[in-house]
TITI-92247 format. One line per field, with one value per atom (N, C-alpha, C): residue number from 1; residue in three letters; atom name; x, z, y. Coordinates in nm, 2 decimals. Each point is the difference from the previous one (the first is absolute). Layout:
<sites>
pos = c(NUM | ...)
code = c(ALA | ...)
site = c(CA | ...)
X = c(X | ...)
Z = c(Z | ...)
Y = c(Y | ...)
</sites>
This chain:
<sites>
pos = c(1 | 1 | 1 | 2 | 2 | 2 | 3 | 3 | 3 | 4 | 4 | 4 | 5 | 5 | 5 | 6 | 6 | 6 | 7 | 7 | 7 | 8 | 8 | 8 | 9 | 9 | 9 | 10 | 10 | 10 | 11 | 11 | 11 | 12 | 12 | 12 | 13 | 13 | 13 | 14 | 14 | 14 | 15 | 15 | 15 | 16 | 16 | 16 | 17 | 17 | 17 | 18 | 18 | 18 | 19 | 19 | 19 | 20 | 20 | 20 | 21 | 21 | 21 | 22 | 22 | 22 | 23 | 23 | 23 | 24 | 24 | 24 | 25 | 25 | 25 | 26 | 26 | 26 | 27 | 27 | 27 | 28 | 28 | 28 | 29 | 29 | 29 | 30 | 30 | 30 | 31 | 31 | 31 | 32 | 32 | 32 | 33 | 33 | 33 | 34 | 34 | 34 | 35 | 35 | 35 | 36 | 36 | 36 | 37 | 37 | 37 | 38 | 38 | 38 | 39 | 39 | 39 | 40 | 40 | 40 | 41 | 41 | 41 | 42 | 42 | 42 | 43 | 43 | 43 | 44 | 44 | 44 | 45 | 45 | 45 | 46 | 46 | 46 | 47 | 47 | 47 | 48 | 48 | 48 | 49 | 49 | 49 | 50 | 50 | 50 | 51 | 51 | 51 | 52 | 52 | 52 | 53 | 53 | 53 | 54 | 54 | 54 | 55 | 55 | 55 | 56 | 56 | 56 | 57 | 57 | 57 | 58 | 58 | 58 | 59 | 59 | 59 | 60 | 60 | 60 | 61 | 61 | 61 | 62 | 62 | 62 | 63 | 63 | 63 | 64 | 64 | 64 | 65 | 65 | 65 | 66 | 66 | 66 | 67 | 67 | 67 | 68 | 68 | 68 | 69 | 69 | 69 | 70 | 70 | 70 | 71 | 71 | 71 | 72 | 72 | 72 | 73 | 73 | 73 | 74 | 74 | 74 | 75 | 75 | 75 | 76 | 76 | 76 | 77 | 77 | 77 | 78 | 78 | 78 | 79 | 79 | 79 | 80 | 80 | 80 | 81 | 81 | 81 | 82 | 82 | 82 | 83 | 83 | 83 | 84 | 84 | 84 | 85 | 85 | 85 | 86 | 86 | 86 | 87 | 87 | 87 | 88 | 88 | 88 | 89 | 89 | 89 | 90 | 90 | 90 | 91 | 91 | 91 | 92 | 92 | 92 | 93 | 93 | 93 | 94 | 94 | 94 | 95 | 95 | 95 | 96 | 96 | 96 | 97 | 97 | 97 | 98 | 98 | 98 | 99 | 99 | 99 | 100 | 100 | 100 | 101 | 101 | 101 | 102 | 102 | 102 | 103 | 103 | 103 | 104 | 104 | 104 | 105 | 105 | 105 | 106 | 106 | 106 | 107 | 107 | 107 | 108 | 108 | 108 | 109 | 109 | 109 | 110 | 110 | 110 | 111 | 111 | 111 | 112 | 112 | 112 | 113 | 113 | 113 | 114 | 114 | 114 | 115 | 115 | 115 | 116 | 116 | 116 | 117 | 117 | 117 | 118 | 118 | 118 | 119 | 119 | 119 | 120 | 120 | 120 | 121 | 121 | 121 | 122 | 122 | 122 | 123 | 123 | 123 | 124 | 124 | 124 | 125 | 125 | 125 | 126 | 126 | 126 | 127 | 127 | 127 | 128 | 128 | 128 | 129 | 129 | 129 | 130 | 130 | 130 | 131 | 131 | 131 | 132 | 132 | 132 | 133 | 133 | 133 | 134 | 134 | 134 | 135 | 135 | 135 | 136 | 136 | 136 | 137 | 137 | 137 | 138 | 138 | 138 | 139 | 139 | 139 | 140 | 140 | 140 | 141 | 141 | 141)
code = c(UNK | UNK | UNK | UNK | UNK | UNK | UNK | UNK | UNK | UNK | UNK | UNK | UNK | UNK | UNK | UNK | UNK | UNK | UNK | UNK | UNK | UNK | UNK | UNK | UNK | UNK | UNK | UNK | UNK | UNK | UNK | UNK | UNK | UNK | UNK | UNK | UNK | UNK | UNK | UNK | UNK | UNK | UNK | UNK | UNK | UNK | UNK | UNK | UNK | UNK | UNK | UNK | UNK | UNK | UNK | UNK | UNK | UNK | UNK | UNK | UNK | UNK | UNK | UNK | UNK | UNK | UNK | UNK | UNK | UNK | UNK | UNK | UNK | UNK | UNK | UNK | UNK | UNK | UNK | UNK | UNK | UNK | UNK | UNK | UNK | UNK | UNK | UNK | UNK | UNK | UNK | UNK | UNK | UNK | UNK | UNK | UNK | UNK | UNK | UNK | UNK | UNK | UNK | UNK | UNK | UNK | UNK | UNK | UNK | UNK | UNK | UNK | UNK | UNK | UNK | UNK | UNK | UNK | UNK | UNK | UNK | UNK | UNK | UNK | UNK | UNK | UNK | UNK | UNK | UNK | UNK | UNK | UNK | UNK | UNK | UNK | UNK | UNK | UNK | UNK | UNK | UNK | UNK | UNK | UNK | UNK | UNK | UNK | UNK | UNK | UNK | UNK | UNK | UNK | UNK | UNK | UNK | UNK | UNK | UNK | UNK | UNK | UNK | UNK | UNK | UNK | UNK | UNK | UNK | UNK | UNK | UNK | UNK | UNK | UNK | UNK | UNK | UNK | UNK | UNK | UNK | UNK | UNK | UNK | UNK | UNK | UNK | UNK | UNK | UNK | UNK | UNK | UNK | UNK | UNK | UNK | UNK | UNK | UNK | UNK | UNK | UNK | UNK | UNK | UNK | UNK | UNK | UNK | UNK | UNK | UNK | UNK | UNK | UNK | UNK | UNK | UNK | UNK | UNK | UNK | UNK | UNK | UNK | UNK | UNK | UNK | UNK | UNK | UNK | UNK | UNK | UNK | UNK | UNK | UNK | UNK | UNK | UNK | UNK | UNK | UNK | UNK | UNK | UNK | UNK | UNK | UNK | UNK | UNK | UNK | UNK | UNK | UNK | UNK | UNK | UNK | UNK | UNK | UNK | UNK | UNK | UNK | UNK | UNK | UNK | UNK | UNK | UNK | UNK | UNK | UNK | UNK | UNK | UNK | UNK | UNK | UNK | UNK | UNK | UNK | UNK | UNK | UNK | UNK | UNK | UNK | UNK | UNK | UNK | UNK | UNK | UNK | UNK | UNK | UNK | UNK | UNK | UNK | UNK | UNK | UNK | UNK | UNK | UNK | UNK | UNK | UNK | UNK | UNK | UNK | UNK | UNK | UNK | UNK | UNK | UNK | UNK | UNK | UNK | UNK | UNK | UNK | UNK | UNK | UNK | UNK | UNK | UNK | UNK | UNK | UNK | UNK | UNK | UNK | UNK | UNK | UNK | UNK | UNK | UNK | UNK | UNK | UNK | UNK | UNK | UNK | UNK | UNK | UNK | UNK | UNK | UNK | UNK | UNK | UNK | UNK | UNK | UNK | UNK | UNK | UNK | UNK | UNK | UNK | UNK | UNK | UNK | UNK | UNK | UNK | UNK | UNK | UNK | UNK | UNK | UNK | UNK | UNK | UNK | UNK | UNK | UNK | UNK | UNK | UNK | UNK | UNK | UNK | UNK | UNK | UNK | UNK | UNK | UNK | UNK | UNK | UNK | UNK | UNK | UNK | UNK | UNK | UNK | UNK | UNK | UNK | UNK | UNK | UNK | UNK | UNK | UNK | UNK | UNK | UNK | UNK | UNK | UNK | UNK | UNK | UNK | UNK | UNK)
site = c(N | CA | C | N | CA | C | N | CA | C | N | CA | C | N | CA | C | N | CA | C | N | CA | C | N | CA | C | N | CA | C | N | CA | C | N | CA | C | N | CA | C | N | CA | C | N | CA | C | N | CA | C | N | CA | C | N | CA | C | N | CA | C | N | CA | C | N | CA | C | N | CA | C | N | CA | C | N | CA | C | N | CA | C | N | CA | C | N | CA | C | N | CA | C | N | CA | C | N | CA | C | N | CA | C | N | CA | C | N | CA | C | N | CA | C | N | CA | C | N | CA | C | N | CA | C | N | CA | C | N | CA | C | N | CA | C | N | CA | C | N | CA | C | N | CA | C | N | CA | C | N | CA | C | N | CA | C | N | CA | C | N | CA | C | N | CA | C | N | CA | C | N | CA | C | N | CA | C | N | CA | C | N | CA | C | N | CA | C | N | CA | C | N | CA | C | N | CA | C | N | CA | C | N | CA | C | N | CA | C | N | CA | C | N | CA | C | N | CA | C | N | CA | C | N | CA | C | N | CA | C | N | CA | C | N | CA | C | N | CA | C | N | CA | C | N | CA | C | N | CA | C | N | CA | C | N | CA | C | N | CA | C | N | CA | C | N | CA | C | N | CA | C | N | CA | C | N | CA | C | N | CA | C | N | CA | C | N | CA | C | N | CA | C | N | CA | C | N | CA | C | N | CA | C | N | CA | C | N | CA | C | N | CA | C | N | CA | C | N | CA | C | N | CA | C | N | CA | C | N | CA | C | N | CA | C | N | CA | C | N | CA | C | N | CA | C | N | CA | C | N | CA | C | N | CA | C | N | CA | C | N | CA | C | N | CA | C | N | CA | C | N | CA | C | N | CA | C | N | CA | C | N | CA | C | N | CA | C | N | CA | C | N | CA | C | N | CA | C | N | CA | C | N | CA | C | N | CA | C | N | CA | C | N | CA | C | N | CA | C | N | CA | C | N | CA | C | N | CA | C | N | CA | C | N | CA | C | N | CA | C | N | CA | C | N | CA | C | N | CA | C | N | CA | C | N | CA | C | N | CA | C | N | CA | C | N | CA | C | N | CA | C | N | CA | C | N | CA | C | N | CA | C | N | CA | C | N | CA | C | N | CA | C)
X = c(6.28 | -0.13 | -0.12 | 0.00 | -0.11 | 0.00 | 0.11 | 0.00 | -0.07 | 0.04 | -0.07 | -0.15 | -0.04 | -0.14 | -0.07 | 0.07 | -0.06 | -0.01 | 0.11 | -0.01 | -0.11 | -0.01 | -0.11 | -0.14 | -0.01 | -0.13 | -0.03 | 0.10 | -0.02 | -0.03 | 0.07 | -0.02 | -0.14 | -0.04 | -0.13 | -0.11 | 0.02 | -0.11 | -0.01 | 0.11 | 0.00 | 0.04 | 0.04 | 0.04 | -0.10 | -0.13 | -0.10 | -0.02 | 0.01 | -0.01 | 0.11 | 0.12 | 0.12 | -0.01 | -0.06 | 0.00 | -0.12 | -0.10 | -0.12 | 0.04 | 0.01 | 0.04 | -0.05 | -0.03 | -0.03 | 0.13 | -0.01 | 0.12 | -0.04 | 0.06 | -0.03 | 0.07 | -0.07 | 0.05 | -0.05 | 0.10 | -0.04 | 0.02 | -0.11 | 0.00 | -0.02 | 0.07 | -0.01 | 0.01 | 0.11 | 0.02 | 0.04 | -0.06 | 0.04 | -0.03 | 0.08 | -0.01 | -0.03 | -0.10 | -0.04 | 0.10 | 0.05 | 0.10 | -0.06 | 0.09 | -0.04 | 0.10 | -0.04 | 0.09 | 0.12 | 0.12 | 0.11 | -0.03 | 0.05 | -0.02 | -0.12 | -0.08 | -0.12 | 0.04 | -0.07 | 0.03 | -0.08 | -0.10 | -0.09 | -0.03 | 0.02 | -0.04 | -0.09 | -0.06 | -0.09 | 0.05 | -0.01 | 0.03 | -0.12 | 0.01 | -0.12 | 0.06 | -0.09 | 0.04 | -0.12 | 0.01 | -0.09 | 0.07 | -0.05 | 0.06 | -0.08 | 0.07 | -0.07 | 0.05 | -0.08 | 0.04 | 0.00 | 0.12 | 0.02 | 0.03 | -0.02 | 0.02 | -0.13 | 0.01 | -0.12 | -0.06 | 0.03 | -0.05 | -0.02 | -0.09 | -0.02 | 0.13 | 0.02 | 0.11 | -0.04 | 0.07 | -0.03 | 0.12 | -0.01 | 0.10 | -0.01 | 0.10 | -0.01 | 0.09 | 0.07 | 0.09 | 0.08 | 0.07 | 0.09 | 0.11 | 0.11 | 0.11 | 0.08 | 0.08 | 0.09 | 0.12 | 0.11 | 0.12 | -0.01 | -0.09 | -0.02 | -0.09 | -0.06 | -0.10 | 0.02 | -0.03 | 0.01 | -0.11 | -0.12 | -0.11 | -0.09 | -0.04 | -0.10 | -0.11 | -0.13 | -0.11 | -0.11 | -0.09 | -0.11 | -0.12 | -0.06 | -0.11 | -0.12 | -0.11 | -0.11 | -0.07 | -0.04 | -0.08 | -0.15 | -0.07 | -0.15 | -0.08 | -0.11 | -0.09 | -0.11 | -0.01 | -0.10 | -0.08 | -0.12 | -0.09 | 0.06 | 0.06 | 0.05 | 0.14 | 0.06 | 0.14 | 0.09 | 0.12 | 0.10 | 0.08 | 0.02 | 0.08 | 0.09 | 0.12 | 0.10 | 0.00 | 0.01 | 0.00 | 0.11 | 0.08 | 0.11 | -0.06 | 0.06 | -0.05 | 0.11 | -0.04 | 0.09 | 0.05 | -0.08 | 0.03 | -0.09 | 0.05 | -0.08 | 0.00 | -0.12 | -0.01 | -0.03 | 0.07 | -0.03 | -0.01 | -0.12 | -0.03 | 0.09 | 0.02 | 0.07 | -0.07 | 0.08 | -0.05 | -0.06 | -0.01 | -0.07 | 0.11 | -0.05 | 0.08 | -0.06 | 0.09 | -0.05 | 0.07 | -0.08 | 0.06 | 0.02 | 0.12 | 0.04 | -0.01 | -0.09 | -0.03 | -0.04 | 0.03 | -0.05 | -0.14 | -0.03 | -0.13 | -0.05 | 0.09 | -0.03 | 0.12 | 0.03 | 0.11 | 0.13 | 0.10 | 0.13 | 0.10 | 0.13 | 0.11 | 0.02 | 0.01 | 0.04 | 0.16 | 0.07 | 0.14 | 0.05 | 0.04 | 0.03 | 0.15 | 0.03 | 0.14 | 0.10 | -0.01 | 0.09 | 0.15 | 0.09 | 0.14 | 0.08 | -0.06 | 0.07 | -0.11 | 0.05 | -0.09 | -0.03 | -0.13 | -0.04 | -0.05 | 0.06 | -0.04 | -0.07 | -0.07 | -0.07 | 0.09 | -0.04 | 0.08 | 0.08 | 0.02 | 0.08 | -0.07 | 0.08 | -0.05 | 0.02 | -0.10 | 0.00 | -0.03 | 0.07 | -0.03 | -0.09 | -0.11 | -0.08 | -0.02 | 0.02 | 0.00 | -0.13 | -0.08 | -0.13 | 0.03 | -0.06 | 0.01 | -0.13 | 0.00 | -0.12 | 0.00 | -0.12 | -0.02 | 0.07 | 0.02 | 0.07 | 0.15 | 0.05 | 0.15 | 0.06 | -0.07 | 0.05 | 0.01 | 0.09 | 0.02 | -0.01 | -0.03 | -0.01 | 0.05 | 0.11 | 0.05 | -0.06 | -0.03 | -0.07 | 0.07 | 0.01 | 0.05 | -0.11 | 0.01 | -0.09 | 0.07 | -0.06 | 0.06 | -0.08 | 0.07 | -0.06 | -0.05 | -0.13 | -0.06 | -0.11 | -0.06 | -0.11 | -0.12 | -0.10 | -0.12 | 0.01)
Z = c(5.14 | -0.02 | 0.00 | 0.09 | 0.01 | -0.13 | -0.06 | -0.13 | -0.11 | -0.01 | -0.10 | 0.02 | 0.12 | 0.03 | -0.03 | 0.03 | -0.03 | -0.16 | -0.07 | -0.14 | -0.07 | 0.06 | -0.05 | 0.03 | 0.12 | 0.03 | -0.09 | -0.02 | -0.09 | -0.14 | -0.05 | -0.14 | -0.01 | 0.09 | 0.00 | 0.02 | 0.09 | 0.02 | -0.10 | -0.05 | -0.10 | -0.14 | -0.02 | -0.13 | -0.11 | 0.02 | -0.11 | -0.03 | 0.09 | -0.03 | -0.08 | 0.03 | -0.08 | -0.14 | -0.03 | -0.14 | -0.08 | 0.06 | -0.07 | -0.05 | -0.13 | -0.06 | -0.14 | -0.03 | -0.14 | -0.08 | -0.13 | -0.08 | -0.13 | -0.04 | -0.13 | -0.12 | -0.10 | -0.13 | -0.10 | -0.08 | -0.10 | -0.14 | -0.08 | -0.13 | -0.11 | -0.11 | -0.12 | 0.03 | 0.07 | 0.02 | -0.12 | -0.03 | -0.12 | 0.03 | -0.07 | 0.01 | -0.14 | -0.01 | -0.13 | -0.05 | -0.12 | -0.06 | -0.01 | 0.01 | 0.00 | -0.09 | -0.05 | -0.08 | 0.08 | -0.07 | 0.08 | 0.08 | 0.12 | 0.08 | 0.09 | -0.02 | 0.09 | 0.14 | 0.09 | 0.14 | 0.08 | -0.06 | 0.07 | -0.09 | 0.05 | -0.08 | 0.09 | -0.06 | 0.08 | -0.01 | 0.11 | 0.00 | 0.03 | -0.06 | 0.02 | 0.02 | 0.07 | 0.03 | 0.07 | 0.02 | 0.08 | 0.13 | 0.12 | 0.13 | 0.06 | 0.04 | 0.06 | 0.14 | 0.09 | 0.13 | 0.00 | -0.01 | -0.01 | 0.14 | 0.10 | 0.14 | 0.06 | 0.13 | 0.07 | 0.10 | -0.01 | 0.09 | -0.09 | 0.04 | -0.07 | -0.01 | -0.10 | -0.01 | -0.03 | 0.04 | -0.03 | -0.06 | -0.13 | -0.06 | 0.03 | 0.06 | 0.04 | -0.07 | -0.10 | -0.08 | -0.10 | -0.08 | -0.10 | -0.03 | -0.05 | -0.04 | -0.11 | -0.06 | -0.11 | -0.01 | -0.02 | -0.03 | -0.13 | -0.09 | -0.13 | 0.01 | 0.11 | 0.01 | 0.13 | 0.00 | 0.12 | 0.10 | -0.05 | 0.09 | -0.07 | 0.08 | -0.05 | 0.09 | -0.05 | 0.09 | -0.06 | 0.09 | -0.04 | -0.03 | -0.12 | -0.04 | -0.06 | -0.01 | -0.07 | -0.08 | -0.12 | -0.08 | 0.02 | 0.04 | 0.02 | -0.08 | -0.05 | -0.08 | 0.09 | 0.01 | 0.07 | -0.09 | -0.02 | -0.09 | -0.14 | -0.05 | -0.13 | -0.01 | 0.11 | -0.01 | 0.08 | -0.06 | 0.06 | 0.10 | 0.12 | 0.11 | 0.05 | 0.03 | 0.07 | 0.15 | 0.07 | 0.14 | 0.06 | 0.09 | 0.06 | 0.10 | 0.00 | 0.09 | 0.11 | 0.12 | 0.11 | 0.02 | -0.04 | 0.01 | -0.09 | -0.02 | -0.07 | 0.08 | 0.04 | 0.07 | -0.10 | 0.02 | -0.08 | 0.09 | -0.01 | 0.07 | -0.05 | 0.09 | -0.05 | -0.12 | -0.10 | -0.13 | -0.09 | 0.03 | -0.08 | -0.08 | -0.10 | -0.09 | -0.01 | -0.03 | -0.03 | -0.13 | -0.10 | -0.13 | -0.01 | -0.04 | -0.03 | -0.15 | -0.06 | -0.14 | -0.04 | -0.13 | -0.05 | 0.04 | 0.05 | 0.03 | 0.14 | 0.08 | 0.13 | 0.10 | 0.08 | 0.09 | -0.08 | 0.04 | -0.07 | 0.10 | -0.05 | 0.07 | -0.07 | 0.07 | -0.05 | 0.02 | -0.11 | 0.00 | -0.04 | 0.10 | -0.02 | 0.00 | -0.08 | -0.01 | -0.04 | -0.12 | -0.04 | 0.01 | 0.04 | 0.02 | -0.12 | -0.11 | -0.13 | -0.10 | -0.13 | -0.11 | 0.00 | -0.01 | -0.01 | -0.14 | -0.06 | -0.14 | 0.00 | -0.11 | -0.02 | 0.03 | 0.08 | 0.03 | 0.13 | 0.05 | 0.12 | 0.12 | 0.09 | 0.12 | 0.12 | 0.09 | 0.12 | 0.12 | 0.11 | 0.13 | 0.08 | 0.05 | 0.10 | 0.12 | 0.11 | 0.14 | 0.07 | 0.03 | 0.07 | 0.15 | 0.09 | 0.14 | 0.06 | 0.10 | 0.06 | 0.15 | 0.05 | 0.14 | 0.10 | -0.04 | 0.09 | 0.01 | -0.09 | -0.01 | -0.11 | -0.06 | -0.11 | -0.13 | -0.09 | -0.12 | -0.12 | -0.11 | -0.12 | -0.12 | -0.06 | -0.12 | -0.13 | -0.09 | -0.13 | -0.12 | -0.11 | -0.12 | -0.09 | -0.05 | -0.09 | -0.13 | -0.12 | -0.12 | -0.07 | -0.07 | -0.07 | -0.13 | -0.03 | -0.13 | -0.03 | -0.12 | -0.04 | 0.07 | -0.06 | 0.08 | 0.01)
Y = c(-1.98 | -0.07 | 0.10 | 0.10 | 0.09 | 0.08 | 0.03 | 0.08 | -0.08 | -0.13 | -0.08 | -0.01 | -0.01 | 0.00 | 0.13 | 0.11 | 0.13 | 0.02 | -0.04 | 0.01 | -0.08 | -0.12 | -0.09 | 0.07 | 0.05 | 0.06 | 0.12 | 0.09 | 0.12 | -0.04 | -0.10 | -0.05 | -0.06 | -0.07 | -0.07 | 0.10 | 0.10 | 0.10 | 0.11 | 0.05 | 0.11 | -0.04 | -0.12 | -0.05 | 0.02 | -0.04 | 0.02 | 0.14 | 0.09 | 0.15 | 0.05 | -0.05 | 0.05 | -0.04 | -0.12 | -0.04 | 0.05 | 0.05 | 0.06 | 0.13 | 0.02 | 0.12 | 0.02 | 0.12 | 0.03 | 0.00 | -0.03 | 0.00 | 0.06 | 0.11 | 0.06 | -0.05 | -0.03 | -0.04 | 0.10 | 0.06 | 0.10 | -0.07 | 0.00 | -0.07 | 0.11 | -0.02 | 0.08 | 0.15 | 0.04 | 0.14 | 0.08 | 0.11 | 0.08 | 0.14 | 0.08 | 0.15 | 0.05 | 0.08 | 0.06 | 0.10 | -0.02 | 0.09 | 0.14 | 0.10 | 0.14 | 0.07 | 0.12 | 0.08 | 0.04 | 0.03 | 0.05 | 0.12 | 0.01 | 0.12 | -0.01 | -0.11 | -0.01 | -0.02 | 0.07 | 0.00 | -0.09 | -0.07 | -0.09 | -0.12 | -0.12 | -0.12 | -0.08 | -0.11 | -0.08 | -0.15 | -0.07 | -0.14 | -0.09 | -0.12 | -0.09 | -0.14 | -0.08 | -0.14 | -0.07 | -0.13 | -0.07 | -0.03 | 0.04 | -0.03 | -0.11 | -0.11 | -0.11 | -0.03 | -0.04 | -0.04 | -0.15 | -0.06 | -0.14 | -0.06 | 0.08 | -0.05 | -0.04 | -0.03 | -0.05 | 0.09 | 0.13 | 0.11 | 0.12 | 0.09 | 0.13 | 0.08 | 0.08 | 0.09 | 0.14 | 0.09 | 0.14 | 0.07 | 0.04 | 0.08 | 0.14 | 0.06 | 0.14 | 0.10 | -0.05 | 0.09 | -0.08 | 0.08 | -0.05 | 0.10 | -0.05 | 0.10 | -0.07 | 0.08 | -0.05 | 0.10 | -0.05 | 0.09 | 0.07 | -0.04 | 0.06 | 0.12 | 0.03 | 0.11 | 0.07 | 0.13 | 0.08 | -0.03 | -0.05 | -0.03 | -0.11 | -0.09 | -0.10 | 0.00 | 0.00 | 0.00 | -0.09 | -0.05 | -0.08 | 0.09 | -0.02 | 0.09 | -0.08 | 0.07 | -0.06 | 0.11 | -0.04 | 0.10 | -0.04 | 0.10 | -0.01 | 0.09 | -0.04 | 0.09 | 0.05 | 0.13 | 0.07 | 0.10 | -0.03 | 0.09 | 0.01 | -0.11 | -0.01 | 0.06 | 0.04 | 0.06 | -0.09 | -0.04 | -0.08 | 0.08 | -0.05 | 0.06 | -0.11 | 0.05 | -0.09 | 0.02 | -0.11 | 0.01 | -0.09 | 0.06 | -0.07 | -0.11 | -0.12 | -0.10 | -0.02 | 0.01 | -0.01 | -0.15 | -0.09 | -0.14 | -0.09 | -0.12 | -0.10 | -0.13 | -0.04 | -0.13 | -0.11 | -0.11 | -0.12 | -0.12 | -0.07 | -0.12 | -0.11 | -0.11 | -0.12 | -0.06 | -0.02 | -0.06 | 0.10 | 0.12 | 0.10 | 0.08 | 0.07 | 0.09 | 0.13 | 0.10 | 0.14 | 0.03 | 0.04 | 0.04 | 0.15 | 0.03 | 0.14 | 0.01 | 0.08 | 0.00 | 0.14 | 0.04 | 0.13 | 0.02 | 0.12 | 0.04 | -0.04 | -0.06 | -0.05 | 0.03 | -0.10 | 0.01 | 0.00 | 0.08 | 0.00 | 0.06 | -0.01 | 0.07 | 0.13 | 0.10 | 0.13 | 0.01 | 0.01 | 0.00 | 0.14 | 0.07 | 0.14 | 0.04 | 0.09 | 0.05 | -0.11 | -0.05 | -0.10 | 0.05 | -0.08 | 0.04 | -0.02 | -0.04 | -0.02 | -0.04 | 0.01 | -0.04 | -0.14 | -0.04 | -0.14 | -0.03 | -0.10 | -0.04 | -0.13 | -0.02 | -0.13 | -0.12 | -0.09 | -0.12 | 0.02 | 0.12 | 0.02 | -0.07 | -0.05 | -0.06 | 0.09 | 0.00 | 0.08 | -0.09 | 0.02 | -0.07 | 0.09 | -0.05 | 0.07 | -0.08 | 0.06 | -0.07 | 0.04 | -0.10 | 0.02 | -0.02 | 0.08 | -0.02 | -0.03 | -0.09 | -0.04 | 0.05 | 0.01 | 0.05 | -0.09 | -0.13 | -0.09 | 0.02 | 0.09 | 0.02 | -0.08 | -0.09 | -0.08 | 0.09 | -0.04 | 0.07 | -0.10 | 0.04 | -0.09 | 0.08 | -0.05 | 0.07 | -0.06 | 0.08 | -0.04 | 0.06 | -0.07 | 0.05 | 0.05 | 0.12 | 0.06 | 0.03 | -0.01 | 0.03 | 0.11 | 0.09 | 0.11 | -0.05 | 0.02 | -0.04 | 0.09 | -0.02 | 0.09 | -0.05 | -0.05 | -0.05 | -0.14)
</sites>
């Protein structure tokens, strides 16, 4: 009996916290095609938090690449510079767009030739420990 009471107490006390979570949805993921032998490609998508709590993306990886990182292109004094992003915070109901000339995935050291139409899985990791797999397709623009 005391176990049932304890379980009820824990569920009632901590239940709402356990269900409040950010949830990542990746929409329209694509990778810009590159000439054969290119060692760096870029990935784009819209990242949405469809959960009810903030989420923080702190990395990404893919079996198709040696390294995947979050980047942003910024213009300083008329010159474009790329800057690595350690994390991306997304509020509940908000979106972050990865697009040419802005935030993007740097996809380094491809492990094979990627052709137009090829699909690539990219796994995003959140600071909460959650992961989200997304499908990206190689295309021109």
